[in-house]
LUMBA-578159 format. One line per 3 residues: number of its first residue (from 1); their letters; for each residue x, y, z of N, C-alpha, C, O. Coordinates in steps of 0.05 Angstrom, whole numbers. Each point is the difference from the previous one (the first is absolute). Last residue first. Example, Ala and Ser with C-alpha at 12.3 -4.5 7.8 and 13.67 -1.06 7.14 Angstrom:
2
2 = SA = 257:-45:142:16:24:1:-15:22:14:10:22:4 | -4:-137:-5:-18:24:0:18:24:0:21:0:13
REM end
This chain:
182
182 = XXX = -545:171:1144:7:-20:22:17:12:10:12:-10:19 | -83:24:-102:8:14:24:12:-15:25:-16:-9:18 | 2:12:-134:17:-12:27:-5:16:16:9:23:-3
179 = XXX = -24:-8:-87:-33:-1:18:11:-10:27:-15:-1:19 | 70:66:-93:3:-23:12:-28:-3:20:-11:18:14 | 19:29:-110:-5:6:32:3:-21:4:-10:-18:-14
176 = XXX = 16:23:-79:18:22:10:-3:8:34:12:19:11 | -52:-98:-63:-12:27:-17:14:19:18:-16:15:11 | 58:-112:-45:-12:17:15:-18:23:7:6:15:-19
173 = XXX = 37:-126:-30:0:35:6:-17:11:16:-19:-12:9 | 25:-83:-44:19:7:19:3:27:2:19:6:15 | -71:-59:-82:-6:-8:23:13:12:24:-10:-4:22
170 = XXX = 45:19:-118:-33:-3:-2:-14:3:32:-15:19:5 | 113:-24:-20:-15:38:-8:-25:-11:1:-16:15:11 | 69:-87:16:0:15:21:-18:30:-9:-12:16:15
167 = XXX = 12:-87:-70:-13:-10:20:2:20:17:-21:7:12 | 74:-2:-92:-26:7:-4:-16:0:23:-15:19:2 | 102:-39:13:-11:29:-4:-27:1:-8:-16:14:12
164 = XXX = 54:-104:-15:-12:15:26:-2:31:5:-15:9:18 | 29:-58:-106:-28:0:9:3:1:39:-20:-1:14 | 100:25:-53:-32:11:-17:-18:-8:7:-17:16:6
161 = XXX = 90:-63:18:-1:24:18:-20:20:-18:-13:17:13 | 23:-92:-50:-4:-15:29:-8:33:20:-17:7:17 | 56:-8:-103:-22:-6:-1:-19:-5:27:-25:3:3
158 = XXX = 122:-4:-11:-11:24:1:-29:3:-13:-6:24:-4 | 48:-113:12:2:21:23:-14:27:1:-17:7:17 | 29:-52:-95:-26:-13:16:2:10:29:-20:8:13
155 = XXX = 89:17:-70:-22:10:-5:-27:-9:16:-19:13:8 | 115:-48:-2:-11:32:21:-28:17:-20:-9:22:4 | 40:-109:-35:-15:-3:25:-5:20:18:-16:3:19
152 = XXX = 40:8:-110:-21:-12:-2:-11:-12:39:-22:-3:10 | 109:32:-36:-16:24:-10:-32:-7:5:-15:17:8 | 88:-77:-2:-6:11:25:-13:27:-5:-4:15:19
149 = XXX = 11:-79:-88:-16:-12:26:-2:21:20:-21:4:13 | 70:21:-85:-27:1:-6:-15:-16:18:-24:4:3 | 115:0:-2:-11:24:-2:-26:3:2:-10:17:15
146 = XXX = 49:-96:-30:2:8:23:-8:24:8:-12:2:22 | 10:-32:-108:-16:-22:1:-4:18:43:-21:6:11 | 58:63:-75:9:-22:-1:-17:-18:21:-6:13:20
143 = XXX = -21:59:-95:17:-2:29:8:-25:3:-2:-16:-18 | -8:56:-80:-6:-20:15:5:3:23:24:0:3 | 1:40:-89:-17:9:11:-25:-17:15:-24:-1:-4
140 = XXX = 115:-8:-41:-32:-16:-1:-19:9:1:-20:-7:-12 | 110:61:16:3:-21:-30:-31:-11:2:-15:4:-20 | 34:44:99:-5:17:-26:7:-8:-25:1:15:-20
137 = XXX = 3:-74:99:-31:12:-6:4:28:-16:-21:11:-6 | 103:-59:25:-26:-9:-8:-24:-5:-5:-12:-17:-13 | 91:79:46:-4:2:-32:-18:-24:-7:-9:1:-23
134 = XXX = -19:56:115:25:-12:-7:-8:-16:-31:-22:-6:-8 | -23:74:53:24:12:-3:15:-19:-5:23:5:-7 | -113:-27:40:2:7:-33:26:15:-3:-1:10:-23
131 = XXX = -21:-55:107:13:-10:-14:0:1:-26:10:-16:-16 | -12:80:86:15:-16:4:7:-25:-30:21:-5:-12 | -102:60:22:22:19:-2:22:-20:1:6:-5:-23
128 = XXX = -69:-34:60:-18:7:-34:31:7:-8:16:-16:-9 | -15:3:96:0:-22:-12:5:9:-24:21:-5:-12 | -50:68:64:34:2:2:2:-26:-15:19:2:-16
125 = XXX = -100:20:21:17:18:-18:23:1:3:16:12:-14 | -72:-59:73:-4:-14:-28:18:6:-18:12:-16:-15 | -10:63:104:19:-28:-2:-8:-11:-29:18:-10:-13
122 = XXX = -60:79:44:24:9:-7:16:-25:-4:21:-2:-13 | -113:-14:33:2:11:-22:28:14:-17:4:4:-24 | -30:-30:116:10:-26:-17:4:12:-26:21:-4:-12
119 = XXX = -31:69:76:30:-22:-4:3:-12:-12:21:-4:-13 | -104:41:18:13:18:-20:31:-12:0:15:-2:-19 | -75:-39:72:-13:4:-28:27:1:-18:13:-15:-15
116 = XXX = -19:33:114:9:-21:-7:3:-8:-37:20:-10:-11 | -52:85:53:28:5:-5:7:-33:-3:20:-6:-11 | -108:19:18:-2:21:-20:39:-8:0:10:-8:-21
113 = XXX = -50:-34:94:-4:-12:-26:15:16:-27:15:-10:-17 | -19:62:97:19:-31:7:-9:-19:-22:21:-12:-8 | -74:85:16:29:8:-6:13:-13:-5:13:0:-21
110 = XXX = -95:-20:48:-6:1:-29:35:7:-4:12:-11:-19 | -31:-6:116:0:-27:-29:6:11:-30:15:-10:-16 | -54:71:92:31:3:-4:9:-30:-25:10:1:-22
107 = XXX = -107:43:18:12:-18:13:31:8:-3:10:10:-20 | -69:59:-15:1:-20:0:16:-15:17:19:14:9 | -37:85:-39:-23:-20:16:-6:-28:-5:-22:-9:-5
104 = XXX = 86:93:-26:12:-11:18:-26:-25:20:3:-11:22 | -8:75:-105:-1:10:23:8:-12:28:-3:11:23 | 22:-50:-112:10:38:-1:-7:5:32:17:4:17
101 = XXX = -60:-83:-47:34:-9:10:13:30:9:13:6:20 | -112:-3:-47:5:-19:18:26:-1:12:5:2:24 | -18:25:-107:-14:29:19:5:-14:22:17:12:14
98 = XXX = 0:-67:-88:20:18:-1:-4:21:35:17:8:16 | -50:-95:-66:-4:9:38:21:21:4:14:3:20 | -32:-32:-110:-25:-7:7:7:6:31:-20:7:14
95 = XXX = 102:-6:-53:-19:21:-24:-25:0:14:-7:23:5 | 63:-84:23:15:28:18:-25:6:-17:-21:-5:12 | 3:-81:-39:-4:8:30:1:30:8:-18:12:12
92 = XXX = 40:-41:-103:-27:0:2:-5:13:40:-11:20:10 | 98:-46:-38:0:31:-13:-38:7:9:-9:20:12 | 34:-112:0:10:24:21:1:24:-7:-1:17:18
89 = XXX = -16:-83:-71:-19:0:10:1:14:34:-16:4:19 | 77:-5:-96:-27:2:-12:-16:5:26:-11:21:4 | 94:-62:-4:-2:21:6:-27:18:-2:-7:17:17
86 = XXX = 7:-111:-24:11:11:30:-7:31:1:-17:12:13 | 22:-52:-101:-27:-10:8:5:18:33:-11:22:3 | 90:-29:-48:-18:21:-9:-29:2:10:-12:21:5
83 = XXX = 73:-83:15:14:25:9:-14:20:-8:0:22:11 | -17:-106:-46:-7:4:26:12:18:17:-4:-2:24 | 29:-1:-113:-25:-6:-3:-12:-1:31:-19:15:3
80 = XXX = 105:-26:-26:-10:29:-6:-26:3:13:-6:14:20 | 41:-104:-15:-4:18:22:-1:31:-5:-5:16:18 | -5:-73:-96:-17:-8:25:1:21:32:-17:13:12
77 = XXX = 51:-29:-114:-6:24:10:-21:-5:26:-21:12:6 | 68:-70:-55:27:10:-5:-12:34:13:14:20:4 | -73:-105:-4:26:-2:15:18:26:2:13:5:20
74 = XXX = -92:-4:-65:-5:-2:19:30:-6:15:8:15:17 | -10:-13:-105:-3:25:7:-4:12:34:6:21:11 | 0:-110:-59:33:9:2:-6:28:14:15:10:16
71 = XXX = -101:-59:-37:21:-16:27:26:16:-1:12:1:22 | -71:29:-95:-6:0:30:14:-4:21:7:15:18 | 26:-48:-102:5:29:0:-23:9:41:10:4:22
68 = XXX = -13:-95:-57:29:0:13:5:33:5:12:8:19 | -100:-33:-50:0:-11:20:30:1:10:3:-1:24 | -30:28:-105:-3:22:9:5:-12:28:10:17:15
65 = XXX = 58:-55:-85:-38:-5:5:-7:31:27:17:13:12 | 73:-9:-83:-15:-17:28:-24:11:-3:-11:21:-9 | 56:31:-49:2:-24:-8:-8:-27:16:-6:-21:-11
62 = XXX = 47:115:50:-5:-8:-31:-6:-29:-5:17:-17:5 | 27:59:78:-24:-26:6:-15:6:-37:-18:-16:-6 | 89:82:33:12:-30:6:-19:-24:-6:7:-22:-7
59 = XXX = -35:112:3:19:2:-26:8:-37:12:-6:-19:-14 | -52:56:76:-8:-5:-30:17:-3:-21:-8:-7:-22 | 44:20:110:-27:-25:-2:-5:-3:-26:7:-20:-13
56 = XXX = 35:94:29:33:-9:0:-29:-28:-5:-3:-9:-23 | -48:82:50:17:1:-32:15:-22:-10:-1:-6:-24 | -33:11:112:-21:-10:-18:13:-3:-30:1:-18:-17
53 = XXX = 51:54:85:8:-19:4:-22:-17:-22:6:-20:-12 | -9:119:18:28:-11:-14:-2:-25:7:14:-10:-18 | -80:50:53:-2:6:-19:24:-14:-17:-3:-14:-20
50 = XXX = 1:13:108:-22:-26:-13:1:5:-29:0:-19:-16 | 42:81:60:15:-21:4:-10:-24:-10:12:-19:-10 | -53:100:20:11:-2:-14:28:-22:-12:14:-2:-20
47 = XXX = -82:17:100:-11:-4:-34:24:1:-20:-3:-15:-19 | 21:29:109:8:-34:-12:-21:0:-22:-1:-19:-16 | 27:111:49:24:-14:-13:-15:-32:-7:7:-13:-19
44 = XXX = -76:70:43:12:-2:-23:25:-9:-8:4:-7:-23 | -45:-1:113:-16:-15:-18:13:7:-30:4:-20:-14 | 45:59:85:9:-24:1:-21:-15:-24:10:-16:-16
41 = XXX = -29:109:34:23:-8:-18:12:-29:3:15:-6:-18 | -92:26:63:-9:5:-32:27:-1:-9:4:-14:-20 | 1:6:113:-12:-28:-12:-5:10:-30:1:-19:-16
38 = XXX = 30:81:63:22:-18:-4:-16:-22:-10:9:-14:-18 | -60:89:29:21:8:-17:17:-20:-2:13:-1:-22 | -71:-12:91:-21:-1:-29:22:-1:-18:4:-20:-13
35 = XXX = 34:38:96:-7:-25:-9:-20:-6:-21:0:-22:-9 | 20:106:35:31:-12:-9:-3:-30:2:18:-14:-9 | -85:67:35:4:18:-27:25:-27:-11:2:-10:-21
32 = XXX = -36:-8:112:-24:-1:-19:9:8:-35:-9:-11:-21 | 54:41:102:3:-27:-8:-7:-8:-23:14:-6:-20 | -26:90:43:26:-3:-15:-3:-20:-3:0:-7:-24
29 = XXX = -68:26:80:-9:7:-34:30:-8:-11:-3:-13:-20 | 13:-18:113:-24:16:-14:-4:-6:-20:-1:-23:-8 | 100:17:45:-23:-11:13:-26:19:-14:3:23:-6
26 = XXX = 103:-65:-2:-12:23:-5:-24:-8:5:-5:-24:-2 | 89:-26:-13:4:19:30:-20:18:-9:9:22:-3 | -20:-101:-48:3:-12:24:6:34:21:-9:3:23
23 = XXX = -2:11:-117:-25:-12:15:-1:-5:30:-17:7:16 | 95:1:-75:-10:31:10:-32:-7:10:-10:16:16 | 55:-91:-59:19:11:28:-14:32:5:5:10:23
20 = XXX = -46:-50:-105:-5:-16:29:18:10:23:-10:5:22 | 28:45:-103:-24:8:13:-15:-22:19:-18:7:16 | 102:-34:-58:3:30:15:-29:10:13:-3:6:23
17 = XXX = 5:-84:-80:15:-5:29:-1:30:9:-13:7:20 | -25:4:-100:-15:-18:19:11:-12:24:-13:-3:20 | 68:40:-93:-23:22:16:-21:-11:16:-10:14:18
14 = XXX = 72:-66:-58:18:8:16:-21:29:16:0:10:23 | -33:-64:-92:4:-18:15:20:10:23:4:-14:19 | -21:64:-93:-31:-7:13:12:-20:25:-7:6:23
11 = XXX = 74:4:-83:0:22:13:-30:4:16:-1:14:21 | 28:-89:-79:15:8:22:-9:21:16:-5:-4:24 | -41:-6:-102:-10:-20:21:10:3:16:-13:7:20
8 = XXX = 51:43:-85:-26:8:10:-10:-17:20:-7:10:21 | 83:-40:-62:13:30:18:-27:8:11:-1:5:24 | -6:-76:-88:7:-10:33:9:30:11:-1:2:25
5 = XXX = -24:17:-111:-19:-12:8:3:-13:31:-17:3:17 | 86:44:-81:-20:13:22:-21:-12:16:-7:9:22 | 69:-65:-79:10:15:31:-22:17:8:-11:-4:22
2 = XX = -31:-68:-82:16:17:-2:3:14:24:-16:5:17 | 7:-110:-33:-13:15:-4:7:31:5:16:0:18
REM end
């Protein structure tokens, strides 16, 4: 792929990492903005990587059956699709519940699991980036099986964190008043 293309998706990855780090040390609406921007930049970079992978798969599977082509696409793009699904769900949660998150009317568990999910995404980004810098990836556009498996594992854990975030945001919000008198 062109050098400028790889520079763009790498720049988006760097931007998402910086925005995630900003979200760790801020609060309120600044955190929401940093998270939405970070997840959006990560989504764009993953989509660019997916386009590159799918372009390669389509050129290497010409003349093969549809089943083989679909299987090859799922094997090559599976970890990226899982990441996109979890990122999309977390973005939905942040945007939907941005008012109560910005006002701090949520359980402290939200911040814990939000930080855990960010750390998991940072680990996935590190695995992707370190594997995509190898000569093997630049020639075949395929992740190693160990890297792919680790990204799947981290993706499943991220999915669990996202579901916990959903539960916290849906059921454990406050109205801003403490009704406890003790």
